[in-house]
N, C-alpha and C positions, 0 to 999 in steps of 0.2 A: 311308085319308084323313088320319089324324093324322100320318103320314109326309110327306104333301105339305105339310101346314100347317107342321110343323116345318122343312121345307126352305125354304119361303117366308119364314119369319120369320129363318132363318139368313142368308138371301140379303139381306133388307132391312138386317140388322144389318152385314154386310159392306160393302154399298153405302154406308151412313151413315158407317162408320167411314173408308172411303176418302174420302169426301166432307169429313169433318172434317180429315183429313190434307192435303187441298189446299188447304183454307182456311188452315192453319197455314203452309204453304209460301208461299202468296200474301201473307200479312201479313208474314212474315220476308223475302221479296223486296222488298215494298214501303217495309219500313223501311230495307233496305239501299240502295235506289234513292233513298231521300229524304234520305240523307246529304249536307249541304253543306260543301264543303272552303273553309275562309276563307283568305284571304291578307292578308299585312301591308300596312298603310296607314302612310305617313310620309314623312320627308324622306331623299332619298338624296344623298349627298355624295361627291365623288371628285376625281380629277385626271387630265389627259390626258398619258399618259406618253410619247406620240409626240413631244412637243416636247422632252422631255429627250433621247430617243434621238437626234432629228434635231441638236441642239445638239452631241452627241458626235462627230458625223461632218461637222459643218459649221461651221467656226471663224467664219463671217460672220453665224451665227444664235444667238440665245439667246431663251427664252421660258418661260412659266409659264402654266397655265390650270386654274382651279378650275371644276369642273361640279357642278350640283345639279339635282335635279326633286323635285316634290311630286305625289303620286297623288290626283287629286280625284274620280275614278271608276273603274269597272272598267277601262277602256281608255284613259283620257285623264289626260295629266300636263302640269303647267305646267313649263317648263324654263329654265334660265339658265346661261350661262357667263361667268366673269370672268377677264380675264387681262392678260398684259404680254408685249411682243415687242420684240426689237431685231434689225434686219435690215440689213446692209451690201450694197447693190447696186451690182454692178460692170458697167458698160456700155463700149462701145468707147471712148467719149471722156468718160465721167464716172465718178465714185465717190462714192456718198452713202449716208448711214445715216439710218434711219428708227426712233424708238423711242417707245413710248407705251402707253396702256393701253386697254381694250376691254370692252364689256359687250353680251351678246347674250342677248334674251329672247324666249320663244315657247312652242310646246307640241309634244308628242308624242303620236301616236295609236297604240295598240298593235293590230296587224291580226291577231296570233297568238292562236289559241284554246288555252289551256293546258289540260294533263290534270291532273285531281284537284288537287293542292296545288301544282304548279309555278308558277313566277313567271318565265318567260321572255317575251321581246319580240321581234318584228319590227315596227318602227315607220317611220312617216314622220312628218314634222313641219315646221315653220315657224320662223324666227328673224327678228327685226329686229335689225340689229346697228350699234353707234356706237362710233367711236373717237376718242380725243383724242390727238395725238401732236405731235412736232417732226421736222423733217428737216434734215440737215446736208449741204450739198455740200462734201465732203471735198477734192475735186480735180477738174479737168477738163483736157482737152488740146484746144487749138483745132483745129478741122478744116480745117487750111490746110497739111498736110504736103505738101512737095515736095522734089525732090532737092537743090536749093539752099538751101532754108530749112526744115529739119526742125522741127517742132513740139515743144515741151518742155511736160512736164506741170506745170500750175500748182496749187499748193496753196494753199487759201483758208480752208478750215473756216467757211463761211457757214450760220450756223443760222437757221431760221425756226420759230417757234414758234406756238401756237395754231391749229395745223392740225386739221381733223376730217374724218370720213367717215361716210357713212350707207349702208347697204345691206341687202337682204333675202337670205335664203337657203333653199333647200329641202333637207331633210334626210331620208335613208333609212339605217336601220341595224338591227344586230342586238344585243341584250342578253341575256346568259346569266348564271343564278345559279350559280356554281362552288361556293360554299360557302354556308351558311345566311347570308342576307342580305348576302352578298358577291358583287358582279357584275363581269363584264367585258364591254366593249362596243366595237363597232367600227361606224363610220358614215362616210359621205360626203355632201359637200354640194355644191350648185351655187348660185353667189352671183352676185347682180346688183347693181351699184353703182348707188345713187341720186344721191348727191351727194359730191364732195370739194373741199376747198379746195387752192389751189395757192399755192406759194411765188413771190415775185417772180423773173422772169426765168428760171424753172426749171419743171419738172413733177414731180407727186408720182407716185414710182414704187413705193411700197410703203405699204400702210396696216396697221398691227397689227389682227389679227383677221379682215382680209379677204384679206391676202396680197399678192402682185404685182398691180399694176394694168395691164392690158393696154389696146390702143386699143379693144377690144370692150366695155370696162366689165363684163366677166364674169369669173368665176374658179370654180376648184375648192378643195376642201379635204378632209381626212380627220382623223379622230381615233381614238385608241385609249385607252380610259379604263378606269380600275379604280375601283369606288365601293363605298360601304357604305351600307346602309339603315338608318336609325333609326326602328324601328315605334313608332307611336303607339296603333294599333289593328289590329283584324282584322275583315274584312267578308266 
């Protein structure tokens, strides 16, 4: 009889010990699962190096663009680009140069769910763009070329200042943190021209920030940027 009582007490002790161990494991796992990985919030600034590369292979182009964004929530960033471009456009009968400054303002939304403390982005965004520039008609050739009266190129250097353009663009891109707070990004954009001023007796062929202006008043662009995040806080 005592043997059975002792066996029962021993069994209860083992069960209670096992139950306590399970509780400890549960508490440990709960603590591990409740760890929150914080990421940096701040201003990120950089430059579009694709414009520098393009200028090395194209004598008719030069440009510079500074980029920046500020993180306002987990997936939402306000963004801006400020730049300067100069482009010489050569047509069949005309040669013209546009140069000036531009500003683009808008936002990016990060659709990528990061693991742990990663800080990468697959983003979509929108920009409003504005440029102020001048265009110079360097030369033109009258379209009256015949066998008996060949047309000669006429050099005039006629400059029109005070031109401007307004457009909107939709952006999609990828941003990767390659080092601590240092990012590389590639993006493409689809642009829709809203308005552009024209010089007298000629047409605006290129707007800084928008690129080449076609009859459809639409265009495409791409950027490859390197940027650095200046962190203010972690959330």
